[in-house]
C-alpha angles and dihedrals in degrees: 000000000000122000118202123183132173116222138181118242112242094347093176096048098094130295124290142084112332134190118248122222137176127231111208118193129182136140093358090308124123126192126183115207130183115205091192092248129131140184137186111266090235089063096053130084111220109160143084090030094304122122115174145104116286114258096252130127092251089062100048094097092044092051090054091051092050091048091051092048093050089049089052091052093050094046092047093050091049092050093049092046092052090055092056105021095173097047128069115242110251111241092230091054091050090049095050093045094050091048091049093049093046091051089049091053091050092049091049091053091052095045097040112112109255119227113233109246126188112221121200113229091223091053092050089047089060092048089051090053094045093049090050092049096049092041097245084123118050134188124261088266091058092248130121117277111259118247090239091057091048089052088055090053090051093050092049091049090051090052092048092052090050088050090053091050090051090051090045093229143084121241126224126197088256087064093056110117140125092278091059092047091050092047091051092049090050090050091055091050102039104028105028093034091218122173119251092261092049092051091049092048095052095043090051089051092048092051090048090057 
Protein backbone atom coordinates (compact mmCIF):
# COMPACT_ATOMS: atom_id res chain seq x y z
CA UNK A 1 0.00 0.00 0.00
CA UNK A 2 1.41 3.36 -1.04
CA UNK A 3 0.25 6.61 0.51
CA UNK A 4 0.79 9.83 -1.44
CA UNK A 5 -0.08 13.24 -0.10
CA UNK A 6 0.53 16.77 -1.44
CA UNK A 7 1.64 19.33 1.14
CA UNK A 8 2.50 23.01 1.23
CA UNK A 9 6.03 23.97 2.27
CA UNK A 10 6.09 26.09 5.44
CA UNK A 11 2.32 26.79 5.38
CA UNK A 12 2.43 28.65 8.72
CA UNK A 13 5.41 30.84 7.86
CA UNK A 14 3.51 33.88 6.60
CA UNK A 15 1.27 34.24 3.57
CA UNK A 16 2.51 34.17 0.02
CA UNK A 17 3.40 31.79 -2.77
CA UNK A 18 4.59 28.43 -1.45
CA UNK A 19 6.19 25.38 -3.01
CA UNK A 20 4.16 22.17 -3.16
CA UNK A 21 5.72 18.81 -2.39
CA UNK A 22 4.57 15.20 -2.10
CA UNK A 23 5.22 12.81 0.76
CA UNK A 24 5.24 9.20 -0.43
CA UNK A 25 5.09 6.46 2.20
CA UNK A 26 5.18 2.69 1.71
CA UNK A 27 6.79 -0.30 3.48
CA UNK A 28 8.53 1.94 6.06
CA UNK A 29 9.96 4.03 3.24
CA UNK A 30 9.41 7.78 2.87
CA UNK A 31 10.23 9.84 -0.20
CA UNK A 32 9.84 13.59 -0.54
CA UNK A 33 9.30 14.81 -4.09
CA UNK A 34 8.99 18.35 -5.43
CA UNK A 35 7.04 18.66 -8.72
CA UNK A 36 8.23 22.27 -9.16
CA UNK A 37 4.73 23.64 -8.60
CA UNK A 38 3.61 26.41 -6.29
CA UNK A 39 0.44 28.12 -5.14
CA UNK A 40 -0.50 31.09 -2.99
CA UNK A 41 -1.20 30.00 0.57
CA UNK A 42 -4.64 31.65 0.38
CA UNK A 43 -5.61 29.20 -2.38
CA UNK A 44 -4.67 26.05 -0.42
CA UNK A 45 -6.67 24.05 2.15
CA UNK A 46 -4.46 22.87 5.00
CA UNK A 47 -6.64 22.02 8.00
CA UNK A 48 -8.75 19.24 9.53
CA UNK A 49 -6.50 16.66 7.91
CA UNK A 50 -7.02 18.05 4.41
CA UNK A 51 -4.14 19.26 2.26
CA UNK A 52 -5.12 20.25 -1.25
CA UNK A 53 -5.77 23.19 -3.59
CA UNK A 54 -9.02 25.03 -3.02
CA UNK A 55 -11.75 24.16 -5.51
CA UNK A 56 -11.67 27.46 -7.38
CA UNK A 57 -11.28 28.20 -11.13
CA UNK A 58 -7.76 29.57 -10.64
CA UNK A 59 -6.65 26.15 -9.35
CA UNK A 60 -8.16 23.92 -12.05
CA UNK A 61 -4.93 23.68 -14.02
CA UNK A 62 -2.89 23.11 -10.86
CA UNK A 63 -5.21 20.30 -9.74
CA UNK A 64 -4.71 18.57 -13.08
CA UNK A 65 -0.93 18.86 -12.75
CA UNK A 66 -0.97 17.44 -9.23
CA UNK A 67 -3.18 14.57 -10.35
CA UNK A 68 -0.80 13.76 -13.21
CA UNK A 69 2.22 13.90 -10.89
CA UNK A 70 0.61 11.59 -8.35
CA UNK A 71 -0.29 9.21 -11.16
CA UNK A 72 3.35 9.27 -12.31
CA UNK A 73 4.51 8.38 -8.79
CA UNK A 74 2.10 5.45 -8.51
CA UNK A 75 2.95 4.08 -11.95
CA UNK A 76 6.69 4.44 -11.32
CA UNK A 77 6.47 2.64 -7.97
CA UNK A 78 4.44 -0.18 -9.53
CA UNK A 79 6.94 -0.59 -12.36
CA UNK A 80 9.91 -0.68 -10.00
CA UNK A 81 8.15 -3.11 -7.66
CA UNK A 82 7.39 -5.51 -10.52
CA UNK A 83 11.08 -5.62 -11.42
CA UNK A 84 12.02 -6.76 -7.92
CA UNK A 85 8.83 -8.28 -6.45
CA UNK A 86 10.49 -9.59 -3.30
CA UNK A 87 12.42 -6.43 -2.44
CA UNK A 88 11.02 -3.11 -1.29
CA UNK A 89 11.71 -0.22 -3.62
CA UNK A 90 14.27 2.15 -2.03
CA UNK A 91 12.82 5.62 -1.53
CA UNK A 92 15.83 7.25 -3.17
CA UNK A 93 15.43 5.06 -6.28
CA UNK A 94 11.74 5.96 -6.55
CA UNK A 95 12.59 9.63 -6.20
CA UNK A 96 15.31 9.61 -8.87
CA UNK A 97 13.18 7.60 -11.29
CA UNK A 98 10.17 9.88 -10.92
CA UNK A 99 12.32 12.97 -11.45
CA UNK A 100 13.89 11.43 -14.55
CA UNK A 101 10.52 10.46 -16.03
CA UNK A 102 9.01 13.85 -15.27
CA UNK A 103 11.93 15.62 -16.91
CA UNK A 104 11.58 13.34 -19.92
CA UNK A 105 7.90 14.22 -20.24
CA UNK A 106 8.67 17.94 -20.09
CA UNK A 107 11.37 17.62 -22.75
CA UNK A 108 9.01 15.63 -25.00
CA UNK A 109 6.39 18.36 -24.74
CA UNK A 110 8.91 20.99 -25.78
CA UNK A 111 10.36 18.98 -28.65
CA UNK A 112 7.09 17.51 -29.93
CA UNK A 113 6.18 18.88 -33.36
CA UNK A 114 3.38 21.38 -32.95
CA UNK A 115 0.41 21.19 -35.28
CA UNK A 116 -0.36 24.44 -36.99
CA UNK A 117 -3.72 25.67 -35.80
CA UNK A 118 -5.63 28.61 -37.22
CA UNK A 119 -7.26 30.70 -34.53
CA UNK A 120 -10.13 33.03 -35.34
CA UNK A 121 -9.62 36.50 -33.95
CA UNK A 122 -13.26 36.64 -32.81
CA UNK A 123 -12.88 33.33 -30.94
CA UNK A 124 -9.74 34.54 -29.19
CA UNK A 125 -11.52 37.79 -28.39
CA UNK A 126 -14.15 35.78 -26.49
CA UNK A 127 -11.46 33.80 -24.65
CA UNK A 128 -9.79 37.08 -23.73
CA UNK A 129 -13.11 38.34 -22.31
CA UNK A 130 -13.87 35.11 -20.45
CA UNK A 131 -10.40 34.99 -18.89
CA UNK A 132 -10.78 38.61 -17.77
CA UNK A 133 -14.19 37.93 -16.26
CA UNK A 134 -13.15 34.82 -14.30
CA UNK A 135 -9.84 36.44 -13.24
CA UNK A 136 -7.54 34.05 -15.12
CA UNK A 137 -6.28 37.20 -16.79
CA UNK A 138 -5.32 40.12 -14.55
CA UNK A 139 -4.37 43.71 -15.21
CA UNK A 140 -0.80 44.98 -15.31
CA UNK A 141 -1.17 45.88 -11.63
CA UNK A 142 -1.98 42.25 -10.80
CA UNK A 143 -5.58 43.13 -9.93
CA UNK A 144 -8.84 41.85 -11.43
CA UNK A 145 -10.03 43.53 -14.62
CA UNK A 146 -12.80 46.05 -13.89
CA UNK A 147 -16.30 45.32 -15.21
CA UNK A 148 -16.25 48.58 -17.20
CA UNK A 149 -13.09 47.48 -19.02
CA UNK A 150 -14.62 44.07 -19.78
CA UNK A 151 -17.67 45.85 -21.20
CA UNK A 152 -15.31 47.78 -23.49
CA UNK A 153 -13.81 44.46 -24.69
CA UNK A 154 -17.30 43.13 -25.42
CA UNK A 155 -18.30 46.24 -27.39
CA UNK A 156 -15.12 46.11 -29.43
CA UNK A 157 -15.69 42.42 -30.18
CA UNK A 158 -19.25 43.20 -31.32
CA UNK A 159 -17.93 45.88 -33.68
CA UNK A 160 -15.26 43.54 -35.03
CA UNK A 161 -17.82 40.81 -35.80
CA UNK A 162 -19.99 43.39 -37.59
CA UNK A 163 -16.87 44.44 -39.53
CA UNK A 164 -16.29 40.80 -40.54
CA UNK A 165 -19.88 40.47 -41.70
CA UNK A 166 -19.48 43.61 -43.77
CA UNK A 167 -16.33 42.12 -45.34
CA UNK A 168 -18.12 38.78 -45.83
CA UNK A 169 -15.26 36.82 -44.30
CA UNK A 170 -13.80 35.67 -41.01
CA UNK A 171 -10.34 36.76 -39.96
CA UNK A 172 -7.68 34.51 -38.45
CA UNK A 173 -4.59 35.63 -36.58
CA UNK A 174 -2.60 34.78 -39.69
CA UNK A 175 -4.57 37.52 -41.45
CA UNK A 176 -3.52 40.16 -38.93
CA UNK A 177 -1.47 42.84 -40.64
CA UNK A 178 -1.43 46.60 -41.11
CA UNK A 179 -3.96 46.37 -43.95
CA UNK A 180 -6.52 44.73 -41.63
CA UNK A 181 -5.88 47.31 -38.91
CA UNK A 182 -6.31 50.16 -41.39
CA UNK A 183 -9.52 48.61 -42.77
CA UNK A 184 -10.96 48.24 -39.28
CA UNK A 185 -10.09 51.82 -38.43
CA UNK A 186 -11.74 53.01 -41.65
CA UNK A 187 -14.84 50.97 -40.78
CA UNK A 188 -15.14 52.72 -37.42
CA UNK A 189 -14.82 56.12 -39.12
CA UNK A 190 -16.86 55.64 -42.30
CA UNK A 191 -19.43 53.00 -41.36
CA UNK A 192 -19.96 53.42 -37.62
CA UNK A 193 -19.45 57.20 -37.78
CA UNK A 194 -17.56 57.15 -34.49
CA UNK A 195 -15.84 60.24 -33.14
CA UNK A 196 -12.05 60.42 -33.14
CA UNK A 197 -11.84 59.45 -29.47
CA UNK A 198 -14.18 56.49 -30.01
CA UNK A 199 -12.11 55.19 -32.91
CA UNK A 200 -8.92 55.53 -30.87
CA UNK A 201 -10.49 53.74 -27.91
CA UNK A 202 -11.64 50.73 -29.93
CA UNK A 203 -8.42 50.46 -31.92
CA UNK A 204 -6.42 50.53 -28.69
CA UNK A 205 -8.65 47.77 -27.29
CA UNK A 206 -8.30 45.69 -30.45
CA UNK A 207 -4.50 45.99 -30.40
CA UNK A 208 -4.46 45.05 -26.69
CA UNK A 209 -6.28 41.81 -27.47
